[in-house]
Wavefront OBJ file of the C-alpha trace (Angstrom):
o trace
v 0.000 0.000 0.000
v 1.134 3.528 -0.745
v 1.704 6.086 2.012
v -1.510 7.893 1.057
v -3.516 4.649 1.222
v -2.077 3.845 4.647
v -2.838 7.375 5.861
v -6.395 7.163 4.499
v -6.967 3.811 6.238
v -5.615 5.217 9.516
v -7.857 8.284 9.331
v -10.872 6.160 8.426
v -10.444 4.335 11.725
v -11.115 7.601 13.581
v -14.759 7.876 12.495
v -17.556 5.331 12.240
v -19.676 6.434 9.287
v -19.174 7.688 5.765
v -20.945 7.996 2.430
v -21.074 5.495 -0.398
v -21.472 6.948 -3.889
v -22.350 5.140 -7.100
v -25.185 5.058 -9.584
v -28.404 3.109 -9.712
v -30.551 2.995 -12.847
v -28.198 5.571 -14.424
v -28.742 8.064 -11.586
v -26.136 8.945 -8.964
v -26.879 8.326 -5.308
v -25.251 8.641 -1.897
v -25.931 6.343 1.020
v -24.699 6.421 4.578
v -22.743 3.356 5.672
v -20.874 2.132 8.716
v -17.330 1.006 7.979
v -14.526 -1.051 9.446
v -11.173 -2.038 7.990
v -10.528 -5.769 7.743
v -7.262 -7.014 6.240
v -6.607 -3.716 4.455
v -10.039 -3.591 2.847
v -12.921 -1.319 3.708
v -16.000 -3.317 4.714
v -19.307 -1.468 4.767
v -22.552 -2.203 6.559
v -25.696 -0.650 5.188
v -29.437 -1.199 5.230
v -30.462 -3.876 2.746
v -34.032 -2.607 2.433
v -33.151 -0.053 -0.237
v -31.332 -2.534 -2.487
v -28.285 -0.269 -2.769
v -25.936 -3.123 -1.942
v -27.206 -5.033 -4.992
v -26.606 -1.992 -7.218
v -23.025 -1.781 -5.917
v -22.108 -5.447 -6.212
v -19.383 -5.840 -8.829
v -19.276 -2.148 -9.737
v -16.860 0.685 -9.086
v -17.941 2.844 -6.160
v -16.528 5.690 -4.124
v -16.580 5.783 -0.345
v -15.736 8.870 1.620
v -15.558 9.812 5.274
v -14.455 12.912 7.147
v -14.198 14.463 10.585
v -16.151 17.621 9.733
v -18.622 17.167 12.569
v -16.129 15.840 15.124
v -15.826 17.897 18.303
v -12.655 19.988 18.442
v -11.818 19.836 14.747
v -11.430 23.038 12.802
v -13.351 26.090 14.030
v -10.335 27.124 16.082
v -10.614 23.930 18.142
v -7.006 23.009 17.471
v -7.681 20.086 15.145
v -7.410 19.919 11.407
v -10.233 18.899 9.135
v -9.657 15.934 6.856
v -11.540 13.901 4.296
v -10.622 10.566 2.745
v -12.000 8.898 -0.333
v -11.559 5.389 -1.638
v -12.485 4.297 -5.138
v -12.650 0.667 -6.114
v -14.772 -2.347 -6.864
v -17.389 -3.408 -4.316
v -18.683 -6.891 -3.717
v -21.296 -8.313 -1.385
v -19.688 -10.273 1.443
v -20.844 -12.248 4.454
v -18.542 -11.382 7.365
v -17.840 -13.882 10.113
v -19.627 -13.338 13.429
v -16.396 -11.886 14.859
v -16.089 -9.438 11.969
v -19.737 -8.394 12.341
v -19.070 -7.599 16.001
v -16.520 -4.979 14.891
v -19.400 -2.877 13.545
v -21.156 -2.668 16.915
v -24.894 -2.251 17.204
v -26.841 -1.103 14.196
v -29.737 1.318 14.205
v -33.111 -0.066 15.272
v -34.968 1.521 12.342
v -34.126 2.979 8.948
v -36.855 5.233 7.577
v -39.307 3.488 9.885
v -38.329 -0.035 8.783
v -36.395 -2.537 10.914
v -32.689 -2.364 10.099
v -31.547 -5.357 8.025
v -27.795 -5.270 7.407
v -26.036 -5.933 4.120
v -22.261 -5.928 3.787
v -19.977 -4.803 0.973
v -16.212 -5.119 0.733
v -14.436 -2.347 -1.118
v -11.097 -3.205 -2.674
v -9.482 0.250 -2.829
v -7.773 0.966 -6.148
v -7.337 4.662 -5.392
v -7.235 6.520 -2.103
v -6.983 10.227 -1.475
v -6.565 12.320 1.645
v -7.409 16.009 1.847
v -6.673 18.161 4.880
v -7.617 21.690 5.848
v -5.194 23.237 8.319
v -6.402 26.157 10.391
v -4.298 28.725 12.201
v -5.619 29.064 15.756
v -5.867 32.851 15.286
v -7.833 32.535 12.053
v -11.459 33.570 12.623
v -13.863 30.950 11.335
v -17.565 31.562 11.108
v -20.344 33.001 9.061
v -20.818 36.750 9.183
v -23.518 38.861 7.683
l 1 2 3 4 5 6 7 8 9 10 11 12 13 14 15 16 17 18 19 20 21 22 23 24 25 26 27 28 29 30 31 32 33 34 35 36 37 38 39 40 41 42 43 44 45 46 47 48 49 50 51 52 53 54 55 56 57 58 59 60 61 62 63 64 65 66 67 68 69 70 71 72 73 74 75 76 77 78 79 80 81 82 83 84 85 86 87 88 89 90 91 92 93 94 95 96 97 98 99 100 101 102 103 104 105 106 107 108 109 110 111 112 113 114 115 116 117 118 119 120 121 122 123 124 125 126 127 128 129 130 131 132 133 134 135 136 137 138 139 140 141 142 143 144
């Protein structure tokens, strides 16, 4: 793995959720997913009720995560903002019970339906890391 891929994997371990992007019926879509890293591959857990996992199986997808909403990052809080993105082929997988435990508890409901997990493994072909460094004296905020 390249340095950037290793850095992206390390940063990914700092947050629990990200966004999966691909297309379904020729239209782009984003879906939230929980992720863990198993043997250098990103494994995603998502709700199976939407069928997104089937649309992703065998296709090239992008998965991104960031720390934009993490306490203490940016906004003069002393931390830097970062975002990582992985692009690669996804495939439906069936993790072992021990691997499923790494995800922790899932949500009880998704859009009012009971959560039914589906799992995808992403074999990263490309990884990118973007950081935003803030000077502690730099004012950050919206002004009118």
